[in-house]
FIKEKOL-416099 format. One record per atom (N, C-alpha, C, CB): residue in one letter; y negated, x, z negated. Coordinates in steps of 0.2 Angstrom, whole numbers, padded with zeros to 4 digits, always signed. Glycine has a CB too. Layout:
aYXZ
...
//
This chain:
m-0187+0142-0945
m-0182+0139-0943
m-0181+0141-0935
m-0184+0132-0945
r-0180+0145-0933
r-0178+0148-0929
r-0170+0148-0926
r-0180+0152-0931
w-0167+0152-0930
w-0161+0154-0934
w-0154+0146-0932
w-0165+0155-0945
i-0159+0142-0934
i-0153+0136-0932
i-0152+0135-0924
i-0157+0128-0936
e-0159+0138-0922
e-0158+0137-0915
e-0151+0141-0909
e-0164+0140-0914
r-0148+0146-0913
r-0143+0150-0913
r-0137+0145-0911
r-0142+0155-0921
k-0133+0147-0905
k-0127+0142-0905
k-0123+0143-0910
k-0124+0143-0900
w-0121+0150-0913
w-0117+0150-0918
w-0117+0146-0926
w-0116+0156-0920
v-0125+0144-0925
v-0128+0141-0931
v-0127+0134-0929
v-0134+0143-0932
s-0129+0132-0924
s-0132+0125-0923
s-0125+0121-0919
s-0141+0125-0917
m-0119+0124-0916
m-0114+0121-0916
m-0111+0119-0922
m-0111+0124-0913
p-0107+0122-0926
p-0104+0120-0931
p-0109+0114-0936
p-0102+0128-0935
l-0114+0116-0938
l-0117+0112-0939
l-0119+0103-0938
l-0120+0114-0938
l-0117+0104-0930
l-0116+0098-0925
l-0110+0095-0928
l-0114+0101-0917
w-0105+0098-0928
w-0099+0096-0926
w-0097+0093-0934
w-0093+0103-0922
i-0098+0099-0940
i-0099+0096-0947
i-0102+0088-0948
i-0106+0100-0952
a-0107+0087-0944
a-0111+0082-0944
a-0108+0077-0941
a-0117+0083-0942
v-0106+0076-0935
v-0100+0071-0933
v-0094+0071-0935
v-0098+0070-0927
l-0092+0076-0939
l-0086+0074-0943
l-0087+0070-0951
l-0082+0080-0944
a-0092+0072-0952
a-0096+0069-0959
a-0096+0062-0958
a-0105+0072-0960
v-0100+0060-0953
v-0103+0052-0950
v-0096+0049-0950
v-0107+0052-0942
w-0092+0052-0944
w-0084+0049-0941
w-0082+0047-0948
w-0079+0057-0937
q-0079+0052-0954
q-0077+0051-0959
q-0082+0044-0964
q-0075+0058-0962
g-0086+0045-0964
g-0090+0039-0969
g-0088+0032-0966
g-0100+0040-0968
a-0088+0032-0960
a-0086+0026-0956
a-0079+0024-0956
a-0088+0027-0950
a-0076+0028-0958
a-0068+0026-0960
a-0067+0024-0966
a-0063+0031-0959
w-0072+0029-0971
w-0073+0023-0979
w-0076+0018-0978
w-0078+0027-0986
v-0082+0016-0975
v-0085+0010-0976
v-0082+0006-0974
v-0090+0009-0975
y-0077+0004-0965
y-0073+0001-0962
y-0068+0000-0963
y-0073+0002-0958
g-0064+0007-0966
g-0056+0007-0967
g-0052+0010-0962
g-0053+0000-0966
p-0047+0013-0963
p-0045+0017-0958
p-0037+0013-0951
p-0043+0025-0963
d-0039+0006-0952
d-0037+0001-0948
d-0041-0001-0942
d-0036-0005-0953
i-0046+0001-0944
i-0052-0001-0939
i-0055+0006-0934
i-0058-0004-0943
i-0058+0009-0942
i-0059+0015-0938
i-0055+0022-0943
i-0067+0016-0935
p-0049+0022-0939
p-0047+0030-0943
p-0050+0038-0943
p-0039+0032-0941
g-0051+0039-0948
g-0054+0045-0950
g-0051+0050-0945
g-0052+0046-0957
p-0055+0059-0948
p-0052+0062-0944
p-0046+0064-0946
p-0054+0067-0943
r-0043+0065-0951
r-0037+0067-0955
r-0031+0060-0952
r-0039+0068-0964
a-0033+0054-0951
a-0027+0051-0948
a-0027+0053-0941
a-0028+0044-0949
t-0033+0052-0935
t-0031+0053-0930
t-0029+0061-0929
t-0037+0052-0926
a-0029+0065-0931
a-0025+0070-0933
a-0018+0070-0932
a-0026+0070-0940
a-0016+0067-0940
a-0009+0064-0939
a-0008+0060-0934
a-0006+0060-0944
g-0012+0054-0931
g-0007+0052-0925
g-0007+0056-0920
g-0007+0045-0923
g-0013+0060-0920
g-0010+0066-0913
g-0003+0069-0912
g-0014+0074-0914
w-0003+0072-0922
w+0003+0076-0921
w+0009+0073-0921
w+0003+0081-0926
e+0010+0066-0923
e+0018+0060-0923
e+0015+0060-0913
e+0016+0047-0929
l+0012+0059-0910
l+0011+0060-0903
l+0014+0064-0900
l+0005+0061-0902
l+0013+0070-0902
l+0014+0078-0900
l+0023+0079-0902
l+0008+0083-0906
q+0023+0077-0907
q+0031+0078-0907
q+0037+0073-0902
q+0031+0075-0915
e+0033+0067-0901
e+0038+0065-0897
e+0036+0066-0890
e+0041+0058-0899
g+0032+0071-0889
g+0031+0073-0884
g+0029+0069-0877
g+0035+0076-0883
s+0025+0065-0880
s+0023+0058-0873
s+0015+0061-0874
s+0025+0046-0877
l+0010+0064-0877
l+0003+0066-0879
l+0001+0071-0873
l+0004+0070-0887
l+0004+0075-0873
l+0004+0081-0867
l+0007+0079-0861
l+0009+0088-0869
r+0012+0075-0860
r+0013+0070-0853
r+0009+0066-0851
r+0018+0066-0854
y+0007+0063-0854
y+0003+0059-0853
y-0005+0062-0851
y+0004+0055-0857
i-0007+0065-0854
i-0013+0071-0852
i-0012+0075-0846
i-0013+0076-0857
g-0007+0079-0845
g-0005+0079-0838
g-0006+0078-0833
g+0000+0079-0837
i-0003+0071-0833
i-0002+0065-0827
i-0009+0065-0824
i-0001+0056-0831
s-0015+0061-0833
s-0020+0059-0830
s-0024+0065-0826
s-0022+0056-0835
f-0023+0071-0829
f-0025+0076-0826
f-0024+0079-0818
f-0023+0080-0831
y-0018+0077-0818
y-0016+0079-0810
y-0019+0073-0806
y-0007+0080-0809
r-0019+0067-0808
r-0022+0063-0805
r-0029+0062-0803
r-0021+0059-0807
v-0034+0065-0809
v-0041+0066-0809
v-0043+0072-0802
v-0044+0069-0817
l-0040+0078-0804
l-0040+0080-0799
l-0038+0082-0792
l-0041+0082-0802
s-0031+0076-0791
s-0031+0076-0784
s-0035+0073-0779
s-0027+0075-0782
g-0037+0067-0782
g-0041+0063-0781
g-0050+0066-0781
g-0039+0058-0787
w-0051+0070-0785
w-0057+0073-0785
w-0059+0079-0780
w-0058+0075-0791
v-0053+0083-0779
v-0053+0088-0775
v-0053+0086-0767
v-0046+0092-0777
l-0047+0079-0765
l-0048+0078-0759
l-0054+0072-0757
l-0041+0075-0756
g-0057+0071-0762
g-0065+0065-0761
g-0070+0070-0760
g-0068+0061-0769
s-0071+0076-0766
s-0075+0085-0762
s-0074+0087-0754
s-0070+0094-0768
l-0069+0087-0754
l-0066+0089-0745
l-0069+0085-0743
l-0059+0089-0742
l-0067+0079-0743
l-0071+0074-0738
l-0078+0073-0736
l-0070+0067-0739
a-0081+0074-0743
a-0088+0070-0744
a-0093+0076-0741
a-0089+0068-0753
i-0092+0080-0740
i-0096+0087-0741
i-0098+0086-0732
i-0089+0096-0745
p-0092+0089-0729
p-0093+0087-0720
p-0098+0081-0718
p-0086+0084-0716
i-0097+0074-0723
i-0097+0070-0720
i-0104+0069-0723
i-0093+0067-0720
g-0108+0073-0729
g-0116+0072-0729
g-0119+0075-0727
g-0120+0072-0735
l-0115+0084-0724
l-0119+0085-0719
l-0121+0084-0713
l-0119+0088-0720
v-0116+0082-0709
v-0117+0078-0703
v-0124+0072-0704
v-0110+0074-0701
i-0123+0069-0709
i-0126+0060-0712
i-0133+0065-0710
i-0124+0055-0723
g-0133+0071-0716
g-0140+0074-0716
g-0144+0076-0710
g-0140+0079-0720
k-0139+0081-0707
k-0140+0084-0699
k-0143+0079-0693
k-0133+0086-0697
v-0137+0076-0692
v-0138+0069-0686
v-0142+0064-0686
v-0132+0065-0684
r-0149+0063-0685
r-0153+0059-0688
r-0151+0051-0685
r-0160+0061-0686
v-0149+0050-0678
v-0145+0043-0678
v-0141+0042-0683
v-0141+0041-0672
v-0134+0046-0683
v-0129+0045-0690
v-0132+0043-0696
v-0126+0050-0692
r-0140+0046-0697
r-0140+0043-0705
r-0143+0037-0704
r-0144+0047-0711
i-0147+0033-0699
i-0149+0028-0697
i-0145+0025-0699
i-0150+0028-0693
f-0139+0026-0696
f-0132+0018-0697
f-0131+0020-0706
f-0120+0019-0690
a-0130+0027-0706
a-0124+0028-0712
a-0129+0025-0719
a-0121+0037-0712
e-0135+0027-0720
e-0140+0026-0726
e-0140+0018-0729
e-0149+0027-0724
p-0138+0015-0726
p-0139+0007-0727
p-0133+0006-0730
p-0140+0003-0722
f-0127+0009-0728
f-0119+0007-0730
f-0118+0011-0735
f-0113+0007-0723
l-0120+0019-0735
l-0120+0020-0744
l-0126+0017-0749
l-0122+0028-0745
n-0131+0015-0748
n-0135+0012-0753
n-0132+0005-0754
n-0144+0013-0752
f-0130+0004-0750
f-0125-0004-0751
f-0118-0004-0755
f-0121-0007-0742
i-0115+0003-0755
i-0106+0002-0756
i-0107+0007-0763
i-0100+0005-0749
r-0113+0010-0765
r-0111+0014-0770
r-0113+0010-0776
r-0113+0021-0769
f-0116+0004-0776
f-0117+0001-0781
f-0109-0003-0783
f-0123-0003-0779
i-0106-0004-0781
i-0099-0006-0781
i-0094-0001-0785
i-0096-0007-0775
p-0095-0003-0792
p-0089+0003-0797
p-0083+0003-0793
p-0086-0001-0806
p-0081+0010-0793
p-0072+0010-0792
p-0069+0004-0796
p-0068+0018-0796
i-0068+0002-0802
i-0065-0002-0805
i-0066-0006-0803
i-0064-0003-0810
a-0069-0011-0799
a-0069-0017-0793
a-0064-0016-0788
a-0075-0017-0790
f-0062-0010-0786
f-0058-0009-0781
f-0050-0008-0782
f-0060-0003-0779
i-0048-0009-0788
i-0043-0007-0792
i-0037-0013-0789
i-0046-0008-0801
t-0040-0019-0791
t-0034-0024-0787
t-0032-0021-0780
t-0037-0034-0786
l-0036-0020-0776
l-0037-0022-0770
l-0033-0012-0766
l-0045-0026-0769
f-0033-0009-0769
f-0030-0003-0770
f-0021-0004-0772
f-0034+0001-0775
l-0023-0008-0776
l-0017-0009-0779
l-0013-0012-0773
l-0017-0012-0785
v-0015-0017-0770
v-0012-0020-0763
v-0013-0016-0756
v-0016-0028-0763
w-0016-0011-0756
w-0016-0009-0753
w-0011-0001-0750
w-0022-0010-0754
f-0011+0002-0757
f-0008+0007-0758
f-0001+0006-0762
f-0012+0010-0762
g+0000+0001-0764
g+0005+0000-0770
g+0003+0002-0776
g+0012+0002-0769
i+0009+0000-0782
i+0007+0003-0789
i+0009+0012-0791
i+0011-0004-0795
g+0010+0016-0785
g+0011+0024-0786
g+0007+0028-0787
g+0014+0027-0782
e+0007+0032-0788
e+0000+0037-0786
e-0005+0037-0781
e+0002+0044-0785
e-0003+0032-0777
e-0006+0034-0770
e-0011+0030-0773
e-0003+0031-0762
s-0012+0021-0776
s-0017+0019-0778
s-0023+0022-0782
s-0015+0016-0780
k-0020+0026-0788
k-0025+0029-0791
k-0028+0034-0790
k-0023+0030-0795
i-0025+0039-0785
i-0028+0044-0781
i-0034+0043-0777
i-0024+0046-0776
a-0033+0038-0772
a-0036+0032-0767
a-0043+0032-0774
a-0029+0023-0765
l-0041+0030-0778
l-0047+0028-0783
l-0052+0031-0785
l-0044+0026-0787
i-0047+0038-0787
i-0054+0045-0789
i-0057+0047-0784
i-0051+0053-0793
l-0054+0046-0776
l-0056+0048-0770
l-0062+0043-0770
l-0051+0048-0764
y-0059+0039-0770
y-0067+0034-0769
y-0074+0035-0775
y-0064+0025-0770
a-0073+0037-0780
a-0077+0038-0786
a-0080+0043-0785
a-0074+0038-0793
t-0076+0049-0782
t-0080+0055-0780
t-0084+0055-0773
t-0074+0060-0780
l-0082+0052-0768
l-0083+0051-0761
l-0092+0050-0761
l-0078+0043-0758
f-0095+0045-0763
f-0100+0043-0764
f-0106+0048-0766
f-0099+0039-0767
i-0104+0050-0772
i-0109+0054-0777
i-0109+0060-0776
i-0108+0055-0785
v-0104+0064-0767
v-0104+0070-0767
v-0109+0070-0761
v-0097+0075-0767
v-0107+0064-0757
v-0108+0063-0748
v-0118+0062-0752
v-0103+0052-0742
l-0121+0057-0757
l-0127+0056-0758
l-0128+0065-0759
l-0128+0051-0763
n-0127+0064-0763
n-0130+0074-0766
n-0129+0080-0762
n-0128+0077-0773
t-0124+0077-0757
t-0122+0083-0749
t-0131+0083-0746
t-0115+0079-0741
l-0130+0077-0744
l-0136+0072-0741
l-0143+0074-0741
l-0137+0067-0743
t-0145+0072-0750
t-0151+0076-0752
t-0154+0082-0749
t-0151+0078-0757
g-0149+0088-0750
g-0149+0091-0752
g-0150+0096-0745
g-0145+0091-0757
v-0145+0093-0740
v-0147+0094-0732
v-0155+0092-0730
v-0143+0089-0728
l-0159+0085-0734
l-0165+0084-0733
l-0172+0088-0735
l-0166+0079-0734
a-0168+0092-0740
a-0174+0094-0744
a-0173+0101-0742
a-0174+0093-0753
v-0170+0103-0738
v-0170+0112-0733
v-0177+0110-0730
v-0162+0114-0726
e-0179+0116-0732
e-0186+0119-0730
e-0188+0117-0722
e-0186+0128-0732
e-0192+0115-0719
e-0192+0116-0711
e-0193+0124-0709
e-0198+0112-0708
d-0199+0124-0714
d-0200+0130-0711
d-0196+0136-0709
d-0203+0132-0714
k-0189+0137-0714
k-0183+0139-0714
k-0180+0137-0709
k-0180+0138-0719
i-0179+0132-0704
i-0174+0131-0699
i-0179+0133-0693
i-0171+0123-0698
r-0187+0130-0693
r-0189+0135-0686
r-0190+0141-0685
r-0194+0134-0684
a-0189+0147-0693
a-0189+0153-0691
a-0184+0155-0691
a-0193+0157-0694
a-0177+0151-0691
a-0169+0154-0689
a-0170+0151-0680
a-0160+0150-0694
r-0173+0148-0678
r-0173+0145-0673
r-0178+0151-0667
r-0175+0138-0675
s-0183+0151-0672
s-0188+0156-0668
s-0185+0162-0664
s-0192+0160-0673
m-0179+0165-0671
m-0176+0169-0669
m-0168+0169-0666
m-0177+0173-0674
g-0168+0164-0660
g-0162+0162-0657
g-0158+0161-0661
g-0160+0167-0653
a-0158+0157-0668
a-0150+0156-0670
a-0147+0149-0667
a-0148+0156-0678
s-0143+0146-0668
s-0139+0139-0663
s-0140+0134-0668
s-0130+0141-0660
e-0138+0129-0667
e-0138+0123-0671
e-0134+0126-0678
e-0134+0116-0666
w-0127+0129-0676
w-0121+0130-0678
w-0123+0136-0681
w-0115+0132-0674
q-0128+0141-0682
q-0129+0147-0685
q-0132+0143-0691
q-0134+0153-0680
i-0137+0139-0688
i-0142+0135-0694
i-0139+0132-0699
i-0146+0131-0692
l-0134+0130-0696
l-0129+0125-0701
l-0127+0129-0704
l-0124+0121-0700
v-0124+0135-0705
v-0118+0139-0708
v-0124+0144-0714
v-0112+0145-0701
h-0130+0146-0708
h-0133+0149-0713
h-0139+0151-0715
h-0132+0153-0713
v-0142+0143-0715
v-0148+0140-0716
v-0147+0134-0722
v-0151+0137-0709
v-0142+0127-0721
v-0142+0123-0722
v-0137+0123-0729
v-0141+0120-0717
i-0132+0126-0727
i-0127+0125-0731
i-0129+0128-0737
i-0122+0127-0728
p-0131+0134-0736
p-0133+0139-0741
p-0138+0136-0748
p-0136+0147-0737
a-0143+0133-0743
a-0149+0129-0749
a-0148+0122-0749
a-0159+0130-0745
t-0141+0119-0746
t-0135+0112-0750
t-0134+0115-0755
t-0128+0110-0748
t-0132+0120-0758
t-0125+0120-0761
t-0126+0120-0767
t-0120+0126-0760
p-0133+0121-0771
p-0134+0119-0778
p-0133+0112-0777
p-0140+0122-0781
y-0133+0108-0774
y-0133+0101-0774
y-0127+0099-0773
y-0137+0099-0769
i-0125+0102-0769
i-0116+0102-0767
i-0112+0103-0776
i-0112+0112-0760
y-0116+0107-0777
y-0112+0109-0785
y-0112+0103-0790
y-0117+0115-0789
t-0118+0102-0790
t-0121+0095-0797
t-0117+0090-0794
t-0131+0091-0797
g-0117+0085-0786
g-0113+0082-0783
g-0104+0083-0787
g-0114+0085-0776
v-0104+0087-0786
v-0094+0089-0788
v-0095+0088-0794
v-0090+0098-0786
r-0099+0091-0799
r-0098+0091-0805
r-0098+0082-0809
r-0104+0097-0808
l-0104+0080-0807
l-0106+0073-0807
l-0100+0067-0807
l-0110+0072-0801
a-0096+0069-0803
a-0091+0066-0799
a-0085+0066-0802
a-0091+0069-0794
m-0083+0073-0804
m-0080+0075-0810
m-0080+0070-0817
m-0082+0082-0811
g-0084+0069-0818
g-0086+0063-0824
g-0084+0056-0822
g-0094+0063-0828
t-0086+0055-0817
t-0083+0048-0815
t-0077+0047-0813
t-0086+0044-0811
s-0076+0053-0814
s-0066+0053-0809
s-0064+0050-0817
s-0060+0066-0805
y-0065+0055-0824
y-0061+0052-0829
y-0063+0044-0830
y-0062+0056-0835
m-0068+0042-0830
m-0069+0035-0831
m-0065+0030-0825
m-0078+0035-0830
a-0067+0032-0818
a-0063+0026-0814
a-0053+0028-0816
a-0065+0028-0802
i-0050+0034-0818
i-0045+0035-0818
i-0041+0029-0825
i-0044+0042-0819
i-0047+0030-0829
i-0044+0027-0836
i-0043+0020-0837
i-0048+0028-0841
g-0048+0015-0832
g-0049+0010-0830
g-0040+0008-0825
g-0057+0012-0826
a-0039+0010-0821
a-0034+0011-0817
a-0027+0011-0820
a-0035+0016-0814
e-0025+0016-0827
e-0022+0018-0828
e-0021+0010-0836
e-0023+0027-0827
m-0027+0007-0836
m-0025+0003-0842
m-0022-0001-0838
m-0031+0001-0846
i-0023-0006-0832
i-0022-0011-0827
i-0018-0011-0826
i-0025-0010-0822
a-0017-0002-0822
a-0008-0003-0817
a-0006+0007-0816
a-0011-0007-0804
s-0004+0006-0824
s+0004+0011-0824
s+0005+0012-0830
s+0004+0019-0820
n+0011+0013-0833
n+0013+0013-0837
n+0014+0020-0839
n+0017+0010-0835
e+0008+0026-0839
e+0008+0031-0839
e+0000+0036-0840
e+0013+0032-0834
g-0001+0039-0844
g-0007+0041-0845
g-0011+0040-0851
g-0009+0039-0840
v-0017+0044-0851
v-0020+0043-0856
v-0023+0035-0856
v-0026+0049-0857
g-0026+0034-0850
g-0028+0025-0852
g-0024+0022-0853
g-0031+0021-0847
y-0015+0021-0851
y-0011+0017-0854
y-0011+0021-0863
y-0004+0017-0848
l-0011+0026-0862
l-0008+0025-0872
l-0012+0023-0874
l-0008+0031-0878
i-0021+0023-0871
i-0027+0020-0876
i-0025+0012-0875
i-0037+0021-0872
w-0022+0008-0870
w-0023+0002-0870
w-0018-0002-0873
w-0025+0000-0863
n-0010+0006-0873
n-0004+0000-0875
n-0004+0000-0882
n+0004+0001-0871
s-0008+0006-0885
s-0010+0007-0892
s-0011+0000-0896
s-0017+0011-0892
r-0014-0005-0893
r-0018-0010-0896
r-0013-0015-0897
r-0025-0012-0891
l-0008-0014-0892
l-0002-0019-0893
l+0002-0018-0902
l+0004-0016-0886
f+0001-0013-0904
f+0004-0009-0911
f+0000-0010-0916
f+0004+0000-0910
f-0005-0009-0913
f-0013-0010-0919
f-0013-0002-0922
f-0013-0018-0927
r-0011+0002-0915
r-0011+0010-0918
r-0020+0012-0917
r-0004+0018-0912
t-0024+0011-0922
t-0031+0013-0918
t-0032+0020-0919
t-0037+0009-0921
d-0028+0024-0923
d-0026+0032-0922
d-0024+0034-0916
d-0020+0033-0927
w-0021+0029-0911
w-0018+0033-0907
w-0024+0031-0901
w-0009+0031-0906
i-0026+0026-0901
i-0033+0025-0897
i-0038+0030-0900
i-0036+0017-0899
f-0039+0033-0903
f-0044+0038-0905
f-0041+0045-0904
f-0046+0036-0912
v-0033+0045-0904
v-0034+0051-0902
v-0032+0053-0893
v-0030+0055-0906
g-0033+0047-0889
g-0035+0044-0882
g-0041+0047-0882
g-0034+0036-0881
l-0044+0046-0886
l-0053+0044-0884
l-0053+0054-0885
l-0060+0037-0892
v-0055+0057-0892
v-0051+0064-0890
v-0047+0068-0886
v-0049+0064-0891
s-0042+0066-0882
s-0041+0069-0880
s-0044+0069-0871
s-0036+0069-0882
l-0046+0062-0871
l-0051+0061-0862
l-0058+0068-0865
l-0058+0049-0860
g-0061+0066-0872
g-0068+0072-0870
g-0065+0079-0873
g-0077+0069-0874
l-0060+0082-0874
l-0060+0087-0874
l-0055+0089-0864
l-0056+0089-0882
m-0053+0083-0861
m-0050+0085-0856
m-0057+0087-0849
m-0044+0079-0854
g-0062+0081-0852
g-0069+0082-0848
g-0073+0090-0849
g-0074+0077-0852
f-0072+0091-0856
f-0076+0097-0857
f-0073+0104-0853
f-0076+0097-0865
v-0065+0102-0855
v-0063+0108-0853
v-0064+0110-0846
v-0057+0108-0856
t-0063+0105-0844
t-0064+0106-0831
t-0073+0104-0834
t-0057+0092-0822
d-0077+0104-0836
d-0082+0104-0833
d-0082+0111-0836
d-0088+0099-0835
r-0083+0113-0841
r-0083+0120-0842
r-0082+0126-0839
r-0082+0122-0845
l-0077+0125-0836
l-0073+0127-0830
l-0075+0128-0825
l-0069+0123-0829
l-0077+0120-0822
l-0084+0122-0814
l-0089+0124-0817
l-0087+0115-0809
g-0090+0124-0822
g-0098+0130-0823
g-0096+0134-0823
g-0103+0131-0830
v-0090+0138-0826
v-0091+0146-0826
v-0090+0147-0817
v-0083+0151-0832
l-0084+0144-0814
l-0082+0146-0809
l-0092+0146-0804
l-0075+0142-0807
g-0094+0140-0803
g-0099+0140-0801
g-0106+0146-0802
g-0099+0135-0803
r-0104+0147-0808
r-0110+0154-0809
r-0109+0161-0805
r-0110+0156-0816
k-0100+0160-0807
k-0097+0168-0807
k-0096+0168-0798
k-0087+0168-0812
a-0096+0161-0792
a-0096+0160-0788
a-0102+0159-0784
a-0094+0156-0788
l-0106+0154-0786
l-0109+0152-0781
l-0119+0156-0784
l-0107+0142-0781
y-0119+0160-0788
y-0123+0162-0792
y-0130+0163-0787
y-0121+0169-0795
r-0127+0167-0780
r-0132+0170-0778
r-0135+0162-0773
r-0129+0177-0773
y-0133+0156-0771
y-0134+0152-0770
y-0140+0146-0775
y-0129+0151-0769
g-0141+0149-0781
g-0146+0148-0787
g-0141+0144-0790
g-0154+0146-0786
v-0136+0142-0790
v-0131+0139-0796
v-0132+0143-0801
v-0123+0139-0793
v-0136+0139-0810
v-0137+0143-0815
v-0132+0137-0820
v-0145+0145-0817
n-0132+0139-0826
n-0130+0136-0829
n-0132+0128-0831
n-0131+0139-0833
s-0137+0127-0826
s-0139+0121-0828
s-0138+0118-0823
s-0146+0120-0831
s-0135+0111-0822
s-0134+0106-0816
s-0138+0103-0811
s-0131+0101-0817
v-0146+0105-0815
v-0151+0101-0809
v-0152+0107-0805
v-0160+0098-0812
p-0151+0103-0799
p-0150+0108-0791
p-0158+0113-0791
p-0151+0100-0782
g-0155+0120-0788
g-0161+0122-0787
g-0163+0125-0791
g-0164+0120-0786
r-0163+0122-0797
r-0166+0127-0804
r-0164+0134-0804
r-0164+0124-0813
r-0170+0138-0805
r-0167+0145-0806
r-0169+0146-0814
r-0171+0151-0799
//
């Protein structure tokens, strides 16, 4: 049975099983409750013809990418500073452990008041969703650096800046990579909530607005679009990590430091 473990066999079997279960549920509950694959494809083609689907996907992707990049760029140096400077860590850790349990969706109303109903509030929400995940992963990576490596660098006359650049950051890179990869998934969850509540464009708006017309096929189109968007971006990030960061221990798995 080892042949079934091969990807070119297991992946088609998996998707055939998923489509079969999906179609079976559509037959049991009816297309108004659970549209089947064919009805969903027809709804997607309808949205493609009118041009709204690709526009909504592009808008949602722009919001996610902007907030995710900005959040990661802010979070990495913050995590390094908190991890390296003990005084900062004493004050920062209780705050991080408090605020990280507040989900991004809880800030939507406040962000609308602070940043308005435009793009700024959505991007700020994604930035928040990204920030604390990457900060905590970076902090964990800094604290996991072996003390022997730091002592060895000091014994050879390395300054604190050189230790940070040549010892701490390379050792922390797998943790940072894991953080930004996890934050990508959280970013998609946050933007859908924001678009449902305070937007007239985007995939979240498509899903939420479709209920008014009782178009469950459009809702499924939005769900499938989200899955494809997340799958593609995660795969691209995985390829980038393996190509650019393999020397730091970043491999196929997203587990930090796994070889």
